[in-house]
C-alpha positions as CSV (number, residue, x, y, z in Angstrom):
1,T,-19.6,11.8,-53.3
2,L,-21.7,9.2,-52.3
3,H,-25.6,9.0,-52.8
4,S,-28.4,7.8,-51.0
5,G,-28.7,3.7,-51.5
6,K,-25.1,2.8,-52.8
7,Q,-23.5,0.2,-51.4
8,I,-20.4,-0.2,-53.5
9,F,-18.0,2.6,-53.1
10,R,-14.2,3.3,-54.6
11,C,-12.0,5.0,-52.7
12,F,-8.5,6.2,-53.3
13,S,-6.0,6.4,-51.0
14,S,-5.5,10.4,-52.0
15,V,-9.6,10.5,-50.5
16,K,-8.9,12.8,-48.0
17,T,-13.1,13.9,-47.8
18,L,-16.4,12.3,-48.1
19,S,-19.3,14.5,-48.6
20,F,-22.8,13.1,-48.8
21,R,-25.9,14.8,-50.6
22,R,-27.3,14.1,-47.3
23,N,-26.9,12.5,-44.0
24,W,-26.3,8.6,-44.7
25,S,-22.9,8.6,-43.0
26,R,-25.1,6.3,-40.4
27,K,-26.8,4.6,-42.3
28,C,-24.1,3.6,-45.5
29,H,-22.1,1.1,-45.4
30,L,-19.0,-0.1,-47.4
31,R,-18.6,-3.2,-48.6
32,L,-15.7,-2.5,-51.1
33,L,-12.6,-0.7,-50.7
34,P,-10.7,-2.3,-53.7
35,I,-7.8,0.5,-54.1
36,G,-5.2,2.7,-51.4
37,F,-7.2,1.0,-48.2
38,P,-6.5,-2.7,-46.6
39,K,-8.8,-5.3,-46.4
40,T,-12.0,-5.1,-44.1
41,E,-14.8,-6.9,-43.4
42,P,-17.9,-6.6,-45.0
43,L,-20.5,-4.1,-43.5
44,V,-18.0,-2.1,-41.7
45,S,-19.8,1.4,-40.9
46,V,-18.7,4.5,-42.9
47,R,-17.9,6.6,-39.9
48,Q,-15.4,4.0,-39.2
49,I,-13.8,3.2,-41.8
50,C,-13.1,7.1,-42.4
51,F,-12.2,7.4,-38.3
52,K,-9.5,4.8,-38.4
53,H,-7.9,6.1,-41.8
54,G,-8.3,10.2,-41.1
55,I,-10.8,11.0,-43.5
56,T,-13.1,13.9,-43.0
57,V,-17.1,13.1,-43.5
58,H,-19.2,16.0,-44.0
59,A,-23.2,15.9,-45.0
60,A,-25.1,18.9,-46.7
61,T,-28.2,18.5,-44.6
62,S,-28.4,17.4,-40.9
63,F,-30.8,15.4,-38.9
64,D,-32.9,16.4,-35.7
65,N,-30.2,15.4,-32.7
66,S,-32.7,14.7,-30.3
67,T,-34.5,12.1,-32.0
68,V,-31.0,9.9,-32.5
69,M,-29.9,7.1,-30.5
70,R,-26.0,7.8,-29.5
71,I,-24.4,4.8,-29.0
72,V,-20.7,5.4,-28.0
73,V,-18.2,2.1,-27.5
74,G,-15.2,3.8,-26.5
75,T,-13.0,1.0,-26.5
76,V,-12.3,-2.0,-28.9
77,L,-14.7,-5.1,-28.9
78,P,-13.9,-8.7,-30.3
79,K,-15.7,-9.4,-33.6
80,R,-19.1,-11.2,-32.3
81,G,-19.9,-8.4,-30.5
82,L,-19.1,-5.5,-33.0
83,E,-21.0,-7.5,-35.4
84,L,-24.3,-7.9,-33.0
85,L,-24.4,-4.3,-32.2
86,E,-23.7,-3.2,-36.1
87,E,-26.6,-5.6,-37.0
88,W,-29.0,-4.3,-34.7
89,S,-28.1,-0.6,-35.7
90,R,-28.6,-1.2,-39.5
91,T,-32.3,-1.7,-38.3
92,R,-32.6,1.3,-37.1
93,D,-33.1,4.6,-38.1
94,D,-32.7,6.4,-35.2
95,C,-28.8,5.0,-33.8
96,E,-25.8,6.3,-34.5
97,L,-23.2,4.9,-33.5
98,W,-19.4,5.5,-32.8
99,V,-16.8,2.9,-32.2
100,W,-13.4,3.2,-30.6
101,P,-10.9,1.2,-33.6
102,H,-7.9,1.0,-32.1
103,E,-6.6,-1.9,-29.4
104,E,-4.5,0.7,-27.2
105,Q,-6.7,2.5,-24.9
106,I,-8.7,5.4,-26.2
107,P,-7.2,9.2,-24.7
108,R,-9.3,11.0,-21.8
109,D,-10.1,13.7,-23.8
110,T,-11.0,11.7,-26.4
111,L,-14.0,9.8,-24.3
112,L,-14.8,13.3,-23.0
113,K,-15.8,14.7,-26.3
114,E,-17.3,11.5,-28.2
115,V,-19.5,10.4,-25.2
116,S,-21.3,14.2,-25.3
117,G,-24.6,13.1,-26.0
118,A,-24.5,10.0,-25.7
119,H,-27.5,8.1,-24.4
120,Y,-25.4,4.1,-24.1
121,L,-21.4,4.1,-23.1
122,L,-20.0,0.8,-23.7
123,I,-16.1,1.0,-22.0
124,S,-13.8,-1.7,-20.4
125,L,-11.7,-1.7,-17.0
126,R,-9.1,0.6,-18.6
127,E,-11.6,4.0,-18.9
128,R,-12.8,5.4,-15.6
129,V,-16.5,6.5,-15.5
130,D,-16.6,9.3,-12.7
131,I,-18.1,12.8,-12.4
132,E,-16.6,14.6,-14.7
133,L,-17.3,11.9,-17.7
134,L,-20.8,11.6,-16.6
135,E,-21.5,15.4,-17.0
136,A,-19.9,15.3,-20.4
137,A,-22.1,12.9,-21.7
138,G,-25.3,14.8,-20.6
139,P,-28.4,13.8,-18.9
140,Q,-29.6,12.0,-21.4
141,L,-27.5,9.5,-20.8
142,R,-29.1,6.2,-19.5
143,A,-26.9,3.1,-19.6
144,I,-23.2,1.9,-19.3
145,S,-21.9,-1.5,-20.0
146,T,-18.4,-2.8,-18.8
147,F,-16.7,-5.2,-20.7
148,S,-15.8,-6.8,-17.4
149,V,-17.0,-8.5,-14.8
150,G,-15.5,-5.9,-12.6
151,F,-16.6,-2.5,-12.1
152,D,-14.1,-0.6,-9.3
153,H,-13.4,1.6,-12.5
154,V,-17.5,2.6,-12.2
155,D,-18.8,5.1,-9.8
156,V,-21.6,3.3,-9.2
157,A,-23.0,6.2,-6.4
158,A,-22.7,9.0,-9.0
159,C,-24.6,6.4,-11.7
160,K,-27.3,5.6,-9.3
161,E,-27.8,9.0,-8.1
162,K,-28.2,9.6,-11.8
163,G,-31.1,7.1,-12.6
164,I,-28.1,5.5,-15.0
165,I,-28.0,1.5,-15.2
166,V,-24.6,0.2,-14.8
167,G,-24.3,-3.5,-16.3
168,N,-21.0,-6.1,-16.6
169,T,-20.1,-9.7,-18.1
170,P,-20.2,-11.7,-15.2
171,G,-20.3,-15.8,-15.2
172,V,-18.9,-16.3,-18.3
173,L,-15.3,-15.6,-17.6
174,T,-16.1,-18.4,-14.2
175,E,-14.5,-21.0,-15.7
176,T,-11.8,-19.2,-17.7
177,T,-10.6,-17.1,-14.3
178,A,-10.4,-20.3,-12.4
179,D,-8.0,-22.2,-15.0
180,T,-5.6,-18.8,-14.6
181,A,-5.9,-18.8,-10.7
182,F,-4.6,-22.5,-10.8
183,A,-2.3,-22.2,-13.7
184,L,-0.3,-19.2,-11.6
185,L,-1.2,-21.3,-8.4
186,M,1.2,-24.3,-10.2
187,A,3.7,-21.3,-11.8
188,T,4.6,-20.2,-8.8
189,A,4.8,-23.2,-6.4
190,R,6.5,-24.8,-9.2
191,R,9.0,-21.9,-10.0
192,V,7.9,-22.1,-13.6
193,P,8.9,-18.4,-14.6
194,E,12.3,-19.5,-13.0
195,A,13.0,-22.8,-14.6
196,V,12.1,-21.6,-18.0
197,D,14.5,-18.2,-17.8
198,A,17.2,-20.5,-16.4
199,V,17.0,-22.6,-19.6
200,K,17.3,-20.0,-22.0
201,S,19.7,-18.3,-19.9
202,G,22.5,-21.0,-19.6
203,A,22.0,-21.4,-16.6
204,W,20.6,-25.5,-16.7
205,S,23.3,-27.3,-16.3
206,D,24.0,-30.2,-14.7
207,W,21.5,-32.3,-12.7
208,R,21.4,-30.8,-8.8
209,P,19.4,-32.4,-5.9
210,E,18.0,-29.5,-4.8
211,W,18.0,-27.0,-8.1
212,M,14.8,-25.6,-9.0
213,C,12.7,-27.4,-6.1
214,G,9.3,-26.2,-5.3
215,K,6.2,-26.6,-3.3
216,D,4.1,-29.5,-4.0
217,V,0.6,-28.9,-4.9
218,H,-1.0,-31.8,-4.7
219,S,-2.3,-32.8,-1.0
220,S,-1.8,-29.9,0.0
221,T,-3.9,-27.4,2.0
222,I,-5.3,-24.1,-0.1
223,G,-7.3,-21.0,1.9
224,I,-10.0,-19.5,0.1
225,I,-11.2,-16.2,1.1
226,G,-14.3,-15.8,-0.3
227,L,-16.0,-18.8,-2.2
228,G,-18.2,-17.4,-4.6
229,R,-18.6,-18.0,-8.1
230,I,-14.9,-17.9,-9.2
231,G,-13.3,-19.5,-6.0
232,L,-15.6,-22.4,-6.2
233,A,-14.8,-22.9,-9.9
234,F,-11.3,-22.7,-8.5
235,A,-11.5,-25.1,-6.1
236,R,-13.0,-27.7,-8.5
237,R,-9.9,-28.1,-9.9
238,A,-8.1,-28.1,-6.7
239,S,-10.0,-31.3,-5.6
240,G,-8.4,-33.4,-8.7
241,F,-4.6,-32.8,-6.7
242,G,-6.8,-34.4,-3.8
243,C,-6.3,-31.0,-1.8
244,R,-7.7,-29.8,1.5
245,I,-9.8,-27.0,1.1
246,L,-10.4,-24.3,3.9
247,Y,-12.7,-21.3,2.9
248,S,-13.9,-18.5,4.8
249,G,-16.5,-15.8,3.9
250,R,-19.8,-14.5,5.8
251,S,-21.7,-18.0,5.6
252,R,-21.4,-21.5,4.9
253,K,-21.8,-23.2,1.9
254,L,-23.2,-26.5,2.4
255,E,-23.9,-27.6,-0.8
256,A,-20.8,-26.5,-2.4
257,E,-18.8,-28.5,0.4
258,N,-20.3,-32.2,-0.4
259,E,-19.8,-31.4,-4.3
260,L,-16.1,-30.5,-3.6
261,L,-16.1,-34.0,-1.4
262,S,-17.3,-35.5,-4.1
263,R,-14.8,-34.6,-6.3
264,G,-11.9,-36.2,-3.9
265,C,-11.1,-33.0,-2.0
266,R,-9.8,-34.5,1.1
267,E,-11.2,-32.1,3.9
268,V,-13.2,-28.8,3.0
269,L,-14.0,-27.3,6.2
270,F,-16.2,-23.7,6.7
271,V,-13.0,-21.7,9.0
272,S,-11.9,-18.1,10.7
273,Q,-10.3,-16.1,8.5
274,N,-7.3,-16.5,11.3
275,D,-7.4,-20.1,11.2
276,L,-7.1,-20.4,7.4
277,L,-4.1,-18.3,7.4
278,E,-2.0,-20.0,9.7
279,Q,-2.9,-23.6,8.3
280,S,-3.0,-23.0,4.2
281,D,-0.4,-24.1,2.1
282,F,-2.2,-20.9,-0.1
283,V,-3.6,-18.3,0.5
284,V,-6.0,-17.2,-2.0
285,P,-8.5,-14.4,-2.6
286,M,-11.5,-14.5,-3.8
287,C,-13.3,-11.4,-2.7
288,S,-13.9,-8.5,-4.3
289,L,-12.5,-4.7,-4.0
290,N,-14.4,-2.6,-1.7
291,E,-13.7,0.0,1.3
292,E,-13.6,-2.9,3.1
293,T,-11.5,-4.8,1.8
294,R,-8.8,-2.2,0.3
295,G,-5.3,-3.2,1.4
296,M,-7.1,-5.8,3.2
297,F,-3.5,-8.2,2.6
298,N,-0.9,-6.5,4.5
299,S,2.0,-7.2,7.1
300,E,-0.6,-8.4,9.9
301,I,-2.1,-11.0,7.4
302,F,1.0,-12.2,5.8
303,E,2.4,-12.4,9.3
304,K,0.0,-14.7,10.6
305,M,0.9,-17.1,7.3
306,K,3.3,-19.7,7.1
307,N,6.4,-19.3,6.5
308,D,6.4,-21.7,3.4
309,A,2.6,-20.2,2.1
310,I,2.1,-18.8,-1.4
311,F,0.1,-16.1,-1.8
312,V,-2.0,-16.3,-4.8
313,N,-4.2,-13.6,-6.1
314,I,-6.6,-13.0,-9.1
315,T,-8.8,-10.9,-7.7
316,R,-7.7,-6.8,-8.1
317,G,-4.8,-5.7,-6.9
318,G,-6.5,-2.7,-5.0
319,V,-7.1,-5.8,-2.2
320,V,-3.3,-5.5,-1.2
321,N,-1.0,-3.5,0.4
322,Q,2.1,-4.1,-2.5
323,D,4.9,-2.2,0.1
324,D,3.9,-4.9,2.4
325,L,4.3,-8.2,0.3
326,Y,7.4,-6.9,-1.0
327,D,8.5,-6.6,2.6
328,A,7.4,-10.2,3.2
329,L,8.4,-12.0,0.4
330,S,11.8,-10.2,0.6
331,R,12.7,-11.0,4.2
332,G,10.9,-14.6,3.7
333,I,7.7,-14.2,6.0
334,I,6.1,-16.4,3.0
335,R,7.5,-18.1,0.2
336,A,6.2,-16.7,-2.7
337,A,3.6,-14.7,-4.2
338,G,1.8,-15.5,-7.5
339,L,0.1,-12.1,-8.6
340,D,-2.5,-11.6,-12.1
341,V,-3.5,-7.6,-10.7
342,T,-1.8,-5.1,-9.3
343,T,-1.9,-2.1,-8.5
344,P,-1.3,-0.2,-11.0
345,E,-2.1,-1.7,-14.0
346,P,0.0,-2.5,-15.8
347,L,2.9,-2.9,-13.7
348,P,5.9,-0.8,-14.4
349,P,9.2,-2.8,-15.5
350,Q,11.4,-0.6,-12.6
351,D,8.8,-1.7,-9.5
352,K,10.4,-3.2,-7.1
353,L,8.3,-6.5,-6.9
354,L,9.7,-7.1,-10.5
355,T,13.2,-7.5,-9.1
356,L,11.7,-10.5,-6.7
357,A,12.5,-14.1,-8.1
358,N,10.0,-15.5,-5.8
359,C,7.0,-13.1,-6.8
360,V,5.3,-13.9,-10.3
361,V,3.4,-11.7,-12.1
362,F,0.6,-12.4,-15.1
363,P,-0.3,-9.4,-17.4
364,H,-3.9,-9.5,-16.2
365,I,-4.9,-12.2,-18.3
366,G,-7.7,-13.6,-15.9
367,S,-10.7,-14.0,-18.7
368,A,-8.1,-14.0,-21.4
369,S,-8.8,-17.0,-23.7
370,F,-10.5,-16.5,-27.3
371,E,-13.7,-17.9,-26.8
372,T,-14.4,-16.1,-23.4
373,R,-13.1,-12.7,-24.2
374,Q,-16.3,-13.1,-27.5
375,R,-18.9,-13.8,-25.2
376,M,-18.4,-11.3,-22.9
377,S,-18.2,-8.9,-25.7
378,E,-21.8,-10.6,-26.7
379,L,-22.8,-10.1,-22.8
380,A,-21.4,-6.6,-23.0
381,V,-23.3,-5.6,-26.2
382,E,-26.7,-7.3,-24.5
383,N,-27.0,-5.0,-21.6
384,I,-27.1,-1.9,-24.1
385,L,-29.5,-3.8,-26.2
386,Q,-31.7,-4.5,-23.8
387,A,-31.9,-1.0,-21.8
388,A,-32.2,0.7,-25.4
389,G,-35.0,-1.8,-26.5
390,G,-36.7,-0.9,-22.5
391,K,-36.0,-4.4,-21.0
392,E,-34.9,-5.6,-17.9
393,V,-30.8,-5.8,-18.5
394,Q,-29.8,-9.3,-17.1
395,N,-26.6,-8.2,-15.7
396,K,-27.3,-5.1,-14.1
397,V,-25.0,-4.3,-11.1
398,V,-27.6,-1.0,-10.5
């Protein structure tokens, strides 16, 4: 039994239940777990540590739930974001914080149970926010923050109708995602995964003139469909290789053109999509997923590309018709493809795309650097704190 004001407790491995004289479980924090538990970070909430180790928490008296601000985090958060949220919650007597502590995705039924009564919800792109979840949460739900830049897993229209704010984490992952896109382009063009496999399998024997030959990236023509933030960051990397940049989209970007030319691009042209497809050595979509772009890259598009062209996708798997892509790759309509996103995710090991040597697939690691994921976690939390504080949410989708 724990009493008010206790900061240091001894918890034994046999403990199955913690009882509080009053409901201090949301205020007290564990500083020391010396016996029977692995070492933890300081100031881990009692609720979290007990949830993790299967300990039931009881309180002799309850508090008025109507006065409590309930925040539910339905995904594991990197350290900096979690610390920011816990530090903020400790300054308030009216905050109840529930955090899913595991790397594995939260089970759907657990999320539906815990979101009940929540005022604020933080999730990742793994968790689907639909009518079922919104109704499970209840009418008091005020804001949802997604630990991602994409938000196609959130029913934005339903949230808007219910007056629920939706925030994401844009901007901070632009450069890291552009790094990944260019790494994927290079790996596909120069057949890096095949080369590594050849060394490991013993297929590397003697020198052969055309063995493991790939496609040059320097001085090539790269077509970018959608020259937004990530598209421009990607083009900057291509400028260092003296590439020619073609781009298509809703409008011409004169400032971006001048910048890329000053950085070393041979030429930067705003062209029609058909001209881009017909002339590009590499075709790189940088468009968002919506009803207009869903399944956009299909057999008709691949037929318009050069036979030795390489297709690189780091946006969303849904923009590609994967059956048509498989057909184009297996029949030699295009040379190769590099994918950081697929449908579904993860892609099943038996998927036919994975049988092709000319298809390089990354496990959706576009923003996967330690620095970027930490900053993303902070932005996701800041969305919640801004909404909870009655401030304008800076990264507001709706």
